[in-house]
N, C-alpha and C positions, 0 to 999 in steps of 0.2 A: 143753119146753111152746112148745106151736103158740099164738101172738096173733096174732089176725085183726083188721089195721088197718082202720079206714074213713077213709076221705077227708078232708080239712078241708072244710069249706063257709064261704064268706064270710056277712058280716053281711045281705047280699040272699037267701042262699041258693043261689048257687050256687060253682061248684069255686073252692078260692084257687089260688095260683098254687104252684108245689114250694114246702116249705121251704127246700131246699137252693141254690133257683134265685139269690136277693141276700140272702144271710144272711152278714153280715160278721163273721170270727171275732174273740172277746172270750177274755180270757184273766185269769178272777178271780184266780189265784192270784199275779200278776205284772203290774207297770208301773201302780201306781194307777191301777185299772179303774175308769171312769165307770160309776155305777149305769147298767143295762141301759134301765130304763124310759127314762130321761134319753138316751140314745141314740136309741132309736125316738122318741122325741117330739121330738128336735133336729132329727132328720134327717130321718124318713120312712120308713127300714128297717122292715119289719114283723118280720122272723126275724131271728135271732142263732146263729152257729155257737159253741159252748161248749167250750171245750179246756181242758184235758186231761186223759182218761182212762188212766190207767197203772196199773201192779201194784203192790201193796204185798204181796207175793213170794207164792208159791203160787197163782198165778192168781188172784188177789182183787182186781177193780176197785174203785178209790178216784180220787176226783179228784187230779190231780198226783203218788198214789200215798202220800199223805198225809191229805188231808181226807176226813171221811166219805163215802160215794155219797148215804145220805137222811141228813135232820136236821140238815144245816149251811148254810151259808151259799149252797152252790151249788144246793140246792133249793130253799131262799128264792127268789134269783134267778130260778129255775127259773119258779115258783107268778107272780111277779110278771111275767114276759115275757107267759106267757097269761091273766093277769088283765086285762091291756093291749091284747090281741085279737092276739098274736102266736105264735108259737112258737120252738122250739131244734131245731137240729141237732147233735146230741154228737158231739165231736170224741176219737178214740182215738189216741195213738200221738204223734207230734210229733217234734222233732228229737233230744231228750235223753229221761233217765229210763227207767223198766223198764218195758219194753213186755210186754204183754199176750201178744203173739206169742211172747216169748219164754219167758215165767213158765209160759205154759199150751203143755204138751208135746206135747198133742194134738189133734186138728183139733175133737173132740168137746168138751172142755174149753176150747178157744179161743170154740169157737163159744157155747157155755155163758155165758163170762163175756161175753161180748156180748148174750146173750139176754137175762141178769140186767141190765142196765143198761135194756136196750129196756124191759123188764117193769117196772120200777121206775119209769120214768117217763115209761111209756105213749107211748113214742117212735115218730113217724111218719117221724124220716129220723136216720140215723148217717154219721159221715166216719171213714173211717180212712186216716188221713194218714202214707203209710209212708217214712219218709226214713233217713238215715245206716245203721247196721248192721244193723236191718231189711232195709233195699231191698238189701244188698248178699251178705245170704245168701239163696241160693234156696231151699233148703228152709225158712226162715220164710217166705218170699213164699207158697210154695205151701200152706204151713200158713193162712196167710190168706185167699187165695183160695178155699182149699176151706170152712173155717170160713165166709165171708161166702154162700158157693153154700148151704150148711145154712139159715144166716139167712134169707134171700132168699127161701128155700122155704115155712119156718116162720112167715113173715110176710110174709102177702101186702099187697102197696099200700106195704111200706118201700121209704123212698129209700136209695140206698146210692152215696156218693160217695168215690172213690180217689183222693188228691189225691197226685202226686210230681213231685220235681224232673225238671227234663229239660237236653236242648242246645239251641243258637238253633235247629234247625233240624226240630227233635222230639226224642222220647224217646229215652233213651240205650240201650243194648243192655239194662242191667237192665231200663229200664221196657220194652222189647220182651218181653223175657222174661215180664214182669207178664203182660203182653195175651196172651200165646201160650199162660199157664198157665190164664188163666180161658178162654179160646176151649177147650180142649181139654177142658173139663169143660162146654161149654154155658154159660157165667155171664157175664152182661153188665151192671155197675152202672148205675144212671142215669147216673153221670157220670164220663170219667175225668178228672181235675183237673188240668191242669201248673201247675206253679208257677212261673213263666217270671223266675227272677231270681237273682242269686249265680251268675253263668256263670264267674266266675273273670277275667275279662278284661274290657276298658274295650267297654262297649256306648254306642253316641253317641243311639241311638234306641229306648228298651225298649216304647213303644207298638207301633214297627214289629214289632221281633225276637218280641213276644209274639204279633203276629199270626201270623208267620213259624212259631214254634214250635209253633201251634194246627195250623196248615196243614199241616205235618209230621205230626204226630197226627190229622189227619183223614184221610190217605192211610194213615197205617198202620192204623187201624179199619177202612176199607173194605174194606183187602184183608185183614185177619184175620179179619174176621166176614164176609166177601162179600156187602157188601152197599153202596149209594150212597154217594157223598161229603154230599148233602143229608141222607141218613140219620146216615153218621157223626158230621156237626157235632152234631145234637141228642142227643150222647152225649158230648160234649165239654164241660169246663170251664176258665175263665181263673180261677188263684186270685194275685195277685200280691202285691207288699210296696207300702206306699206310704212313698214320701221316700226317705231312704237305707236302701241295703239293709245286709246283711252286709259287702258288698266297698266299702271303702272310694271306691272312684271309678265307683259305679255308684249313679244316681237316678233314681226313679221320680216323675214331676210328675203332677198335676192334670189337665195336659191329655194326658199316655200313659193314663189311665183314661177320658177321653174317648174317644180311637181305640180303646181296647179296649170300651167300651160302643156303639158306633157297629158294630164288628166281630159282638159278640157277638147286637146286635138284626139284622143283617143274616142271619146265618147261624144265626138262632134255637137259640144254645147252650143247653144246660140249665143251666149255673151260671155266675156271674161274682160272684167275692167277693175278700176280701185279705185277708193280716196286718197289720195288725190296730188294729181300734177304739182300743186302749190307746194307740196311737202317733197317734192321727187330729188331731194339735194340735203347733202348733209348740214348742218345747223353751224352757221360761223361762230367761231369765237367761243364766248358765254351765253349763246344764242339758244332758248331753249322754249321758244314760241314755237308751238308745235301744228301751229296753220301755215308756217313758212318751211319747214324743214321735217324732217323725219326723225330727228335723234339719234341714228345709226351712220357709223363711218359707210358711205356709200359716193358711188360716183354720180355726177348729176344724170338725172331722167335714168339710170338704170333699172329702175322698175317698170317705167313707158316702154322701153325698148323690149322689156319683154312681151309686152301686151302686144306691141305693135307687130311682132311673130304671130300673132295667130288670126289664123284666115277658117278656120273652121274646118 
């Protein structure tokens, strides 16, 4: 079913910035999530990326693979965000859980699952977070790319971001294969978004390494799509992780985010975001739950306030 999306407009009547551009992730099924409208009011962030859409068996999209797509707390959150003047980028996938790309066995059925969520929420932006086994399997990666090409054709104006892991100097061979498969069918998302963390080895300067990885991706995209470095930068996103990452010897500071912000502004990146709002606060007492706090000493929403400054 074709859904022709119209551009969002600001209250002044001018076109608003893309939904995905500065929309931090919030996971409403994890980590004691804050009310989304509180995040907006306290940080200046207008849009949020809500995670994750997974499969509840047989190609059936649901929130976390458990909560109903409509009629529950997730729909209420989206309604509240829009009532407060913002919008949502809905994220599919992530590291764990039953992925739609595995449950939906054909390109058509996977595109249909994406389309169902788009239609139910009249979405202007979707985020396809390709990780773990999904990224490791080329058949699955190709199915995702082919399905997204159909979605893009059937939804003029929709924003599509594809986050994926990266090496310190740019995409891994699997990431390069993903880009090549997209180029082969003429598909280009709005943003290829690297996740520059969890490198597996100590990194002293996460801000510098994030820029190095983005520069590597820029060169790869320029070569794949036969375009200038400047044009390629406008199709790149950075999605970092705030504070202590999944690697015990790796920490991303607010200063690192400031470095990334300056880089994004200089190069006109398509996207600057992070995982996640749930973690954007210091841990209380002996709390070490990485789903609900950053693991570092910080002011509440210190990272979201940096991202809120990005306007392209």
